[in-house]
C-alpha positions, -999 to +999 in steps of 0.1 A: +000+000+000+014+033-010+022+062+014-003+083-004-031+058+002-022+055+039-022+092+042-056+095+027-070+068+051-054+085+081-066+120+072-094+120+098-069+112+126-045+138+114-072+164+114-082+154+149-046+157+162-041+191+144-073+203+160-061+193+194-028+211+188-045+242+175-070+242+203-043+239+229-024+267+213-055+289+212-062+282+249-026+292+258-028+323+236-061+333+252-048+327+287-018+349+279-040+376+265-063+373+294-035+375+318-021+406+302-056+421+300-060+412+337-029+430+345-041+460+326-074+459+344-058+455+378-025+473+381-024+463+418-015+427+408+023+432+413+016+440+450+003+405+456+039+396+463+043+423+490+038+411+525+027+440+547+051+447+576+036+444+611+027+478+624+046+487+656+020+509+673+020+501+710+048+476+711+069+500+731+042+519+751+064+522+782+095+534+764+088+564+743+117+586+735+107+615+757+139+634+752+135+633+714+100+646+717+109+673+741+136+685+718+111+686+689+087+707+710+114+732+716+110+742+679+074+752+685+082+771+718+108+791+697+087+797+666+051+804+677+040+840+673+027+852+708-001+873+693-016+852+665-006+818+679+006+805+645+040+788+641+065+795+614+073+768+589+111+773+592+131+783+622+132+821+625+110+826+594+076+842+602+057+825+574+035+794+571+013+774+548-018+754+556+003+722+555+027+735+582-002+749+602-016+714+602+018+702+613+017+726+643-017+712+653-004+677+650+025+687+672+003+703+699-019+671+702+012+649+702+029+669+729-002+668+750-005+630+746+031+626+756+027+648+787+051+675+774+024+701+778-008+699+799-043+699+786-048+736+794-019+746+773-029+723+744-064+738+745-051+774+746-026+768+717-051+749+695-078+775+702-055+804+692-047+786+659-084+781+652-091+818+660-062+829+638-074+808+609-109+824+613-093+858+608-072+850+577-075+871+546-089+844+522-080+840+486-109+854+466-128+856+499-132+819+495-104+796+507-071+797+527-043+811+506-011+792+500+011+813+524+006+838+552+027+860+574+022+845+609+024+880+625-001+898+603-023+870+589-019+886+555-014+867+522+022+866+512+043+851+484+069+824+492+094+851+500+070+864+527+062+895+508+026+908+510+005+901+480-030+913+472-035+891+442-023+860+459-009+827+447-040+805+448-049+776+471-035+741+476-060+713+478-035+690+495-026+717+521-063+724+528-071+687+530-043+681+555-054+710+576-089+696+577-075+663+589-056+681+617-087+701+627-106+668+630-078+655+653-083+687+674-120+680+676-115+644+687-091+654+715-107+686+725-145+685+722-147+720+737-132+733+705-156+713+682-180+742+676-153+768+669-137+744+644-171+738+628-178+775+624-143+780+609-147+752+583-182+764+574-168+797+564-146+782+537-160+774+502-147+739+503-169+728+473-141+744+452-115+720+466-133+688+454-146+685+418-162+654+405-145+634+432-110+648+425-089+673+445-089+707+429-063+734+435-057+768+419-026+788+408-024+824+398-005+826+364+000+860+348-027+874+370-053+848+360-066+821+383-062+786+368-078+757+386-064+722+382-066+687+395-041+683+423-023+653+439-006+622+428-005+586+441+004+588+477-003+624+485-036+623+466-050+594+486-038+610+519-055+643+509-087+626+499-090+611+533-089+646+548-117+658+526-138+627+532-136+633+570-157+664+564-182+647+542-168+656+508-170+630+480-133+624+471-138+588+460-122+594+426-090+607+443-091+576+466-090+552+437-054+547+426-060+523+397-067+548+368-034+565+373-012+538+387+019+523+372+043+500+389+081+504+386+105+480+401+132+496+424+158+475+441+136+445+433+105+460+449+073+470+431+068+508+437+036+527+432+042+555+407+017+579+391+013+580+354+005+617+354+031+645+351+039+667+381+029+703+373+024+691+337+061+689+332+080+662+352+071+625+358+055+622+392+075+612+422+072+586+450+086+594+484+081+586+521+061+615+535+025+608+525+028+572+536+044+581+569+018+608+576-010+585+566+001+558+590+009+581+620-023+601+617-050+578+603-035+543+607-030+524+575-058+511+554-050+478+536-039+494+504-018+522+519-002+495+542+010+476+511+023+507+494+040+520+525+057+486+530+070+486+494+082+522+496+100+515+529+114+482+517+130+497+486+149+521+508+162+493+530+172+473+499+192+503+486+211+502+519+216+465+517+230+468+482+251+500+486+258+503+523+244+539+522+217+546+548+186+556+529+155+574+542+141+598+516+114+625+518+106+660+507+122+686+528+141+718+532+178+723+525+203+744+543+218+755+510+203+766+477+178+759+463+166+754+499+139+727+491+139+694+473+120+662+468+142+632+475+124+602+459+124+565+456+112+571+420+109+605+404+114+624+372+115+590+354+144+575+374+150+558+407+165+578+436+161+611+419+163+643+440+142+670+423+137+708+427+103+724+426+108+729+389+119+693+382+157+698+380+180+670+393+201+678+424+211+643+436+241+658+455+215+671+480+200+638+489+194+638+527+189+610+552+157+625+564+149+629+601+112+626+592+117+593+574+139+578+602+114+587+630+084+579+609+094+545+596+109+535+629+076+543+647+055+525+621+076+494+615+104+492+641+127+470+621+165+464+625+170+487+596+150+516+611+170+512+643+201+518+621+185+550+607+177+562+642+212+555+654+225+577+627+200+605+632+200+608+670+233+627+674+222+656+652+195+669+676+199+705+688+183+707+723+181+745+720+164+745+686+149+712+677+156+685+651+173+695+618+161+680+585+188+653+584+222+643+571+235+650+535+243+617+519+272+630+498+295+642+526+278+633+559+273+670+569+241+679+588+213+694+568+208+721+594+175+735+582+150+734+610+113+730+602+078+726+616+071+696+595+101+676+607+097+685+644+060+677+642+068+643+627+091+635+656+064+643+680+037+624+662+060+594+658+067+593+695+030+596+703+023+568+678+047+545+696+027+549+727-009+555+717-013+546+680-027+569+653-036+605+662-071+603+649-078+575+674-098+591+701-080+592+735-090+566+760 
């Protein structure tokens, strides 16, 4: 029998086998497409490999670092205006933003919880802040402006020069202030009504639009409103608005604008949107540290915070360079920078406000060291604290940190950093600040 005849007779079997092969290939292909589509639908999938670190709140309730907290409180004793009751954002500089004003309120409540000040002083200081906020000259008679002179309560530019036109408003700053005011209400019910009247006088509907945070900038004399916030800061700010009943659910949802970038073998949450429509957005410690210390982590923020922290530890394990990055002030020009895990399109970038790289100014951040140690209390955070402790100035407070390049102290002294030291020590003992006192 010829080969051709056998081939003809076996054709049905061959077709069956080919069908099986093609079917298997189709299934594999569809599974692959489905997997890729699933990843596109759920950008959170890479975080399935991240195991959240245990939160350390309360594990050292009888051993808070009272001395560190008392040094931090010195900053506010030195920098609070006796008339208005507001605190300056930088040592010796009589200007503040709503973000730093929130830091001051956080510092007051933390100092009270730690017994550094008594309840009467905490009530008096918080009440003076609320009163000062009620007397601010508002931007467009509507919302707190971006910056104020703490002596006069007048709108100023970032050089503390008076301005009648103004700079606009920051949705993130206002949201953080609302969070701090809610903390005041929780700890001082006697101030609940003054806080309610204060907040009722602000046109907060302008701060949330269609579920997103909405800020405003003055450009060439014209007010331009814009969506504000990126992954990390955006979710933290959204929580502040939602505490007061505003629908910021769109800002809470990270999925539409999330990409995942691997840094030091760790998946890092990064925003797909540009920062100020110019520079790829950055990921840094501060919003995750503040979220944990003030609110207590939700499940998603806990994952992100673990990843952001872990990448910094892994950089140290690889390079031997202690790493704790955050935004912060500098003691030299340009005087402020964002030190990132990922920013401007690259890992470990240090960026100016305008997006220029200044990696030589990377700082081991006091905020990051105290914050991560309070939240996670790992062997690595102990190493960070060991490095940071010697730089305290008992007469002035805690400086921003240590320059990585030469080991010199970044001697800028700020409200944000000293408030973070206080809230971190309060967290060790009592847990998140929004948790009502027992």
